[in-house]
VOKEGU-153522 format. One record per residue: residue in three letters; x, y, z of N, C-alpha, C in turn. Coordinates in steps of 0.2 Angstrom, whole numbers, padded with zeros to 4 digits, always signed. Last residue first. Layout:
// residues N
ALAXYZXYZXYZ
...
END
This chain:
// residues 241
ASN-0138-0380-0405-0134-0386-0402-0139-0392-0401
GLU-0148-0372-0409-0142-0373-0413-0138-0379-0411
LYS-0156-0371-0398-0159-0374-0404-0153-0376-0408
ARG-0148-0364-0389-0150-0371-0387-0153-0375-0393
TRP-0147-0352-0395-0141-0356-0394-0143-0363-0392
THR-0160-0348-0394-0157-0349-0401-0150-0353-0400
LEU-0162-0346-0381-0166-0351-0384-0163-0353-0391
ASP-0153-0336-0378-0152-0342-0375-0156-0348-0378
ALA-0158-0325-0386-0151-0328-0387-0150-0335-0384
ILE-0170-0324-0379-0170-0326-0386-0163-0329-0388
ILE-0166-0320-0366-0170-0326-0367-0169-0329-0374
ASN-0160-0308-0370-0156-0313-0367-0159-0320-0367
THR-0171-0301-0374-0165-0302-0378-0161-0307-0376
TYR-0178-0300-0362-0181-0304-0367-0175-0305-0373
ARG-0169-0291-0355-0171-0298-0352-0173-0303-0358
MET-0169-0280-0363-0163-0283-0362-0164-0291-0359
THR-0183-0276-0361-0180-0278-0368-0173-0282-0367
THR-0183-0273-0348-0187-0279-0350-0184-0281-0357
GLU-0174-0263-0347-0173-0269-0343-0177-0275-0346
ASP-0180-0253-0355-0174-0256-0356-0172-0262-0353
ASN-0192-0252-0347-0193-0254-0354-0186-0257-0356
LYS-0187-0246-0335-0190-0252-0335-0191-0256-0342
MET-0182-0234-0341-0177-0239-0338-0180-0246-0337
LEU-0194-0228-0345-0188-0230-0350-0184-0235-0347
LEU-0200-0227-0333-0203-0231-0338-0198-0233-0343
ASN-0191-0217-0327-0192-0223-0324-0195-0229-0329
TYR-0193-0206-0336-0187-0209-0335-0187-0216-0332
TYR-0207-0204-0333-0205-0206-0339-0198-0209-0339
GLU-0206-0200-0319-0210-0206-0321-0208-0209-0328
GLN-0198-0188-0321-0195-0193-0317-0199-0200-0319
LYS-0207-0181-0329-0201-0182-0332-0198-0188-0328
CYS-0217-0179-0319-0219-0183-0325-0212-0185-0329
HIS-0211-0171-0310-0213-0178-0308-0214-0182-0314
ASP-0208-0160-0317-0202-0164-0315-0205-0171-0313
LEU-0221-0156-0319-0217-0158-0325-0211-0162-0323
ALA-0225-0152-0306-0228-0158-0310-0224-0160-0316
ASP-0216-0142-0304-0215-0148-0300-0219-0154-0303
SER-0221-0133-0314-0214-0135-0314-0213-0142-0310
SER-0233-0131-0309-0233-0134-0315-0226-0137-0316
VAL-0229-0124-0297-0233-0130-0296-0233-0134-0303
GLN-0223-0113-0302-0219-0117-0298-0223-0124-0297
GLY-0234-0107-0309-0228-0110-0313-0224-0114-0309
LYS-0241-0104-0298-0244-0109-0303-0238-0112-0307
GLU-0233-0094-0292-0235-0100-0289-0237-0106-0293
ILE-0232-0085-0303-0226-0088-0301-0228-0095-0297
LEU-0246-0081-0304-0243-0085-0309-0236-0088-0307
ASP-0247-0075-0291-0251-0081-0293-0248-0085-0298
ASN-0238-0065-0293-0236-0069-0288-0240-0076-0289
LEU-0244-0058-0303-0238-0061-0305-0236-0066-0300
ASN-0256-0054-0297-0257-0059-0302-0250-0062-0304
SER-0250-0045-0288-0254-0051-0285-0254-0056-0290
SER-0245-0036-0297-0240-0039-0292-0244-0045-0290
LEU-0257-0031-0302-0252-0034-0307-0247-0038-0302
THR-0262-0025-0291-0266-0030-0294-0261-0034-0299
ASP-0253-0015-0288-0254-0020-0283-0257-0026-0286
HIS-0253-0007-0299-0247-0011-0298-0248-0016-0293
LYS-0266-0003-0298-0264-0007-0304-0258-0011-0303
ARG-0264+0005-0287-0269-0001-0287-0267-0006-0292
LEU-0255+0014-0292-0253+0010-0286-0258+0004-0286
VAL-0263+0020-0302-0257+0017-0304-0255+0012-0298
ASP-0273+0026-0294-0275+0021-0299-0269+0017-0301
ARG-0266+0035-0286-0268+0029-0283-0270+0024-0288
LEU-0263+0045-0295-0258+0041-0294-0260+0035-0290
GLU-0277+0046-0307-0273+0048-0301-0268+0043-0300
ASN-0281+0041-0319-0283+0048-0317-0279+0051-0311
PHE-0275+0032-0332-0275+0033-0325-0277+0040-0324
GLU-0276+0033-0346-0278+0027-0343-0279+0028-0335
SER-0270+0043-0352-0277+0044-0351-0280+0038-0347
THR-0254+0050-0348-0258+0045-0351-0265+0046-0348
ASN-0246+0060-0343-0245+0059-0350-0249+0053-0352
GLU-0249+0060-0329-0250+0066-0333-0250+0065-0340
VAL-0244+0048-0325-0251+0049-0324-0253+0055-0329
VAL-0231+0049-0328-0234+0044-0331-0242+0046-0331
ARG-0227+0059-0318-0227+0061-0325-0231+0056-0330
GLU-0230+0051-0307-0234+0057-0308-0233+0060-0315
MET-0219+0042-0308-0226+0040-0308-0231+0046-0310
TYR-0208+0050-0306-0209+0047-0313-0216+0045-0314
GLY-0210+0055-0293-0210+0059-0299-0211+0056-0306
ARG-0209+0042-0287-0215+0046-0287-0216+0051-0292
TYR-0196+0039-0290-0201+0035-0292-0208+0039-0292
VAL-0189+0049-0282-0188+0049-0290-0194+0044-0293
LYS-0194+0047-0270-0196+0053-0273-0195+0053-0281
GLU-0188+0035-0267-0195+0035-0268-0198+0041-0271
ARG-0175+0040-0264-0177+0035-0270-0184+0035-0272
VAL-0178+0048-0253-0175+0051-0259-0176+0046-0265
ILE-0183+0038-0244-0187+0043-0246-0184+0047-0253
VAL-0172+0030-0243-0178+0027-0246-0182+0032-0248
LYS-0163+0039-0237-0161+0036-0243-0167+0033-0247
ASN-0170+0040-0225-0169+0046-0229-0167+0044-0236
GLN-0170+0028-0220-0176+0030-0222-0175+0036-0226
LYS-0156+0028-0217-0159+0023-0221-0165+0025-0224
LYS-0155+0038-0207-0152+0039-0214-0154+0034-0219
VAL-0163+0032-0197-0165+0039-0201-0162+0040-0207
SER-0156+0021-0194-0162+0020-0197-0165+0027-0200
ALA-0144+0028-0189-0144+0024-0194-0150+0023-0198
SER-0151+0034-0178-0148+0039-0183-0147+0034-0189
LEU-0155+0023-0170-0160+0028-0173-0157+0032-0179
LYS-0142+0018-0167-0147+0014-0171-0152+0019-0174
GLU-0138+0029-0159-0134+0027-0165-0138+0023-0170
LYS-0147+0029-0149-0146+0035-0153-0143+0033-0160
ASP-0145+0017-0143-0151+0018-0146-0151+0024-0151
GLY-0131+0019-0139-0133+0014-0144-0139+0015-0147
ILE-0134+0029-0130-0130+0031-0135-0131+0026-0141
LYS-0142+0022-0121-0145+0028-0124-0141+0030-0130
GLU-0133+0013-0116-0138+0011-0119-0142+0016-0124
LEU-0124+0022-0110-0122+0018-0115-0127+0016-0119
VAL-0133+0027-0100-0130+0032-0105-0128+0028-0111
GLU-0135+0015-0092-0141+0019-0096-0138+0023-0101
ALA-0122+0013-0088-0125+0008-0092-0131+0011-0096
VAL-0121+0025-0080-0116+0024-0086-0119+0019-0091
LYS-0130+0022-0070-0131+0028-0075-0127+0027-0081
VAL-0125+0010-0064-0132+0010-0068-0132+0016-0073
GLU-0113+0016-0059-0113+0011-0064-0119+0010-0068
LYS-0119+0025-0050-0115+0027-0056-0114+0022-0061
ALA-0125+0016-0041-0129+0021-0045-0125+0024-0051
HIS-0113+0010-0036-0118+0006-0040-0123+0011-0044
ARG-0107+0021-0030-0104+0017-0035-0109+0013-0040
GLU-0117+0024-0020-0115+0029-0026-0112+0026-0032
GLN-0116+0012-0013-0123+0014-0016-0121+0019-0022
ASN-0103+0013-0008-0105+0007-0013-0112+0009-0016
ALA-0104+0025-0001-0099+0024-0007-0101+0019-0011
LYS-0113+0021+0009-0115+0026+0005-0110+0026-0002
LYS-0105+0011+0015-0112+0009+0012-0114+0014+0007
GLU-0094+0018+0020-0093+0013+0015-0100+0011+0011
ALA-0101+0027+0029-0098+0030+0023-0096+0024+0017
ARG-0106+0018+0038-0111+0022+0034-0107+0024+0028
GLN-0094+0013+0043-0098+0008+0039-0103+0012+0035
LYS-0089+0025+0048-0085+0021+0043-0090+0017+0039
LYS-0098+0027+0058-0098+0032+0053-0094+0029+0047
ILE-0096+0016+0066-0102+0017+0063-0102+0021+0057
ASP-0083+0019+0070-0084+0012+0066-0091+0013+0063
ASN-0085+0030+0077-0080+0030+0071-0082+0024+0067
GLU-0093+0025+0088-0095+0030+0083-0091+0031+0077
ILE-0083+0017+0094-0089+0014+0091-0092+0019+0086
LEU-0073+0026+0097-0071+0021+0092-0078+0018+0089
PHE-0080+0034+0106-0077+0037+0100-0076+0032+0095
GLN-0083+0025+0116-0088+0028+0112-0086+0031+0106
ASP-0069+0023+0120-0073+0017+0117-0079+0020+0113
PHE-0067+0036+0125-0063+0033+0119-0066+0027+0116
LYS-0076+0037+0135-0076+0041+0129-0073+0039+0123
VAL-0071+0027+0143-0077+0026+0141-0078+0031+0135
LEU-0058+0032+0146-0058+0026+0142-0065+0025+0139
SER-0062+0044+0153-0058+0045+0146-0059+0038+0142
GLY-0068+0038+0164-0072+0042+0159-0068+0043+0153
ARG-0056+0032+0169-0062+0028+0167-0066+0032+0162
LEU-0049+0043+0172-0046+0039+0167-0052+0034+0165
THR-0057+0049+0182-0056+0053+0175-0053+0048+0170
LEU-0056+0039+0191-0063+0041+0188-0062+0045+0182
GLU-0042+0040+0194-0045+0034+0192-0052+0035+0188
LYS-0042+0053+0199-0038+0052+0193-0041+0045+0190
LYS-0049+0052+0210-0051+0056+0205-0048+0055+0198
ASP-0041+0042+0217-0048+0040+0215-0051+0045+0210
LEU-0030+0050+0219-0029+0044+0215-0036+0042+0212
GLU-0035+0060+0227-0032+0062+0221-0032+0056+0216
GLU-0038+0052+0238-0044+0055+0234-0041+0057+0227
ARG-0025+0048+0242-0030+0043+0239-0036+0046+0236
ARG-0020+0060+0245-0017+0057+0240-0022+0051+0237
VAL-0028+0063+0256-0028+0067+0250-0026+0064+0244
ASN-0024+0052+0264-0031+0053+0262-0032+0057+0256
LEU-0010+0056+0266-0012+0050+0262-0019+0050+0260
SER-0012+0067+0273-0009+0068+0266-0010+0062+0262
ALA-0018+0062+0284-0022+0067+0280-0019+0067+0273
MET-0007+0054+0289-0014+0051+0287-0018+0055+0282
LYS+0002+0064+0291+0003+0059+0286-0003+0055+0284
MET-0005+0070+0302-0003+0074+0296-0002+0069+0290
GLN-0005+0060+0311-0012+0062+0308-0010+0066+0302
PHE+0008+0058+0313+0005+0053+0310-0002+0055+0307
GLU+0011+0071+0319+0014+0069+0313+0011+0063+0309
GLU+0003+0069+0330+0001+0075+0325+0004+0073+0318
LYS+0009+0059+0336+0002+0058+0334+0000+0063+0329
GLN+0022+0064+0339+0021+0058+0334+0014+0057+0332
ALA+0017+0074+0348+0021+0076+0341+0020+0070+0336
LEU+0012+0066+0358+0008+0070+0354+0011+0072+0347
LEU+0024+0059+0362+0019+0055+0359+0014+0060+0355
ALA+0031+0070+0366+0034+0066+0361+0029+0062+0357
GLN+0023+0074+0377+0024+0079+0371+0027+0075+0365
GLU+0024+0063+0385+0017+0065+0382+0018+0069+0376
LEU+0037+0064+0388+0035+0058+0385+0028+0059+0381
ASP+0038+0076+0395+0041+0075+0389+0039+0069+0384
PHE+0029+0072+0405+0027+0077+0401+0031+0077+0394
MET+0037+0062+0411+0031+0060+0408+0028+0066+0404
GLU+0048+0070+0415+0049+0065+0410+0042+0063+0407
ARG+0041+0078+0424+0044+0081+0418+0045+0076+0413
LYS+0037+0069+0433+0032+0072+0430+0035+0076+0423
LYS+0050+0065+0438+0046+0060+0434+0040+0063+0430
GLU+0054+0077+0443+0058+0074+0438+0054+0069+0434
LEU+0045+0078+0453+0045+0083+0448+0049+0080+0442
LEU+0049+0067+0461+0043+0067+0458+0042+0072+0452
ARG+0062+0070+0464+0061+0065+0460+0054+0065+0457
THR+0059+0081+0472+0063+0082+0466+0062+0077+0461
ALA+0053+0075+0482+0049+0080+0478+0053+0081+0472
ALA+0063+0067+0488+0057+0064+0485+0053+0069+0481
THR+0079+0074+0482+0074+0073+0487+0068+0069+0484
MET+0094+0069+0476+0088+0071+0475+0083+0070+0481
HIS+0107+0065+0480+0106+0072+0478+0099+0074+0476
ASN+0105+0052+0484+0109+0056+0488+0107+0063+0486
GLU+0098+0046+0473+0095+0046+0480+0098+0051+0485
THR+0108+0047+0464+0102+0050+0463+0098+0051+0470
ALA+0118+0039+0468+0119+0046+0468+0113+0050+0467
ASP+0112+0026+0468+0114+0029+0474+0115+0037+0474
PRO+0109+0024+0454+0104+0025+0459+0106+0028+0466
ASP+0114+0027+0440+0117+0029+0446+0112+0030+0451
LEU+0106+0021+0429+0114+0022+0429+0117+0023+0436
ILE+0093+0020+0431+0097+0014+0433+0104+0015+0433
SER+0087+0031+0426+0086+0029+0433+0091+0024+0436
ARG+0091+0030+0413+0093+0036+0417+0092+0035+0424
SER+0085+0019+0409+0092+0018+0409+0094+0024+0413
GLU+0071+0023+0408+0073+0018+0413+0081+0018+0414
ILE+0072+0033+0398+0070+0035+0405+0072+0029+0410
ALA+0076+0025+0387+0081+0031+0390+0079+0033+0397
GLU+0065+0017+0386+0072+0014+0388+0076+0019+0390
LEU+0056+0026+0382+0055+0022+0389+0061+0019+0391
ILE+0061+0030+0370+0060+0035+0375+0059+0031+0382
ALA+0061+0018+0363+0067+0022+0364+0067+0027+0370
ALA+0047+0016+0362+0052+0011+0365+0058+0014+0367
SER+0044+0027+0354+0041+0026+0361+0045+0021+0365
THR+0050+0024+0342+0052+0030+0346+0049+0029+0353
SER+0045+0012+0338+0052+0012+0340+0053+0018+0344
THR+0031+0016+0336+0033+0011+0341+0040+0011+0343
MET+0033+0025+0326+0030+0027+0332+0032+0022+0338
THR+0038+0017+0316+0042+0022+0318+0040+0025+0325
ARG+0027+0008+0314+0033+0005+0316+0038+0011+0319
TRP+0018+0017+0309+0016+0013+0315+0023+0011+0318
CYS+0024+0021+0297+0022+0026+0302+0021+0022+0309
CYS+0024+0009+0290+0030+0012+0292+0029+0017+0297
PHE+0010+0007+0288+0014+0002+0292+0021+0005+0294
ILE+0007+0017+0280+0004+0017+0287+0008+0012+0291
LEU+0014+0013+0268+0016+0020+0272+0013+0020+0279
LYS+0008+0002+0264+0015+0001+0266+0017+0008+0270
SER-0005+0007+0261-0004+0002+0267+0003+0002+0269
PHE-0001+0015+0250-0004+0018+0256-0004+0013+0262
ARG+0004+0006+0241+0008+0011+0244+0005+0014+0250
HIS-0008-0002+0239-0002-0005+0241+0002+0000+0244
ILE-0016+0008+0233-0018+0005+0239-0012+0002+0243
GLY-0009+0011+0221-0010+0016+0226-0012+0013+0233
THR-0010-0002+0214-0004+0001+0216-0004+0006+0221
SER-0024-0002+0212-0021-0008+0217-0014-0005+0219
GLN-0026+0008+0203-0029+0009+0210-0026+0004+0215
THR-0019+0004+0192-0016+0010+0196-0019+0010+0203
SER-0027-0007+0188-0020-0008+0191-0017-0002+0194
VAL-0038+0000+0185-0039-0005+0190-0032-0006+0193
END
C-alpha cells in the first residue's frame, strides 16, 4: 500500500510538471510573436505589404500549431509512459500482495506442521515411557519368577530326600502299604498334636489361673494372720497395764 501511494504521488507530480512546461512554452511563443510585431512597427509597415503580413501571420500560426502539436505529442508520450509505469507498479503491487499471501500461508502451514510434529513427538515420548515402564515391570516379574522357581527347586530337592526316605520306610515296614498311608498317618498325628497343644495351652492357662488364685489366698491369709496378731498383742499390752 505504501508503494502504491508513492507511485501515485510521483505520477501526479509528473503530470503537473508537464502541464506547467506546456503553459510556459505557449506563453513564451505568444510573447515572442507579440514582441516581434511591437519591436519596429513602422519598419514593418514600410517593408511588408498586407499579403506579406498575412503570410507571416499564417507562418507564425503554423509554427505555433506545430509547437503545440509537438508539446501535445510529447505530453501524450509522457502520459503513455506514465500509464505503462503505473501498470507496471500495479502488477508489482499485485505480485507483492500475492507473495505476501503465499508467505502468510507458508507461515500458517509451517506453524501447523510444527504443532503436529510436537504433538507426535510428545505422543511418541509418552509411548516410549509406557513401553519402558512395561519392560521394567516385566523384568521385575521375571526376577521374582526366577527367585520363586529357584525356591521351588530347592523345596523339590529337599522333598525328594524326604520322599526317598518315606519310600524306604514303606518298603521296610508292614504297617504301611503305600506312601499315601504314611501321609494320612502323618496328617492324623499332626492334627492330634495340634489338638494336644491347644489342650495343653488351655490347661496351662487354667493352671496359671489357679496359681494366681492360690497366691491371692495366701496373701489374704497372711494379712488376716498379721491383723489378728496385732489385735492379740494389743489386748495383751492392755491386760498387763
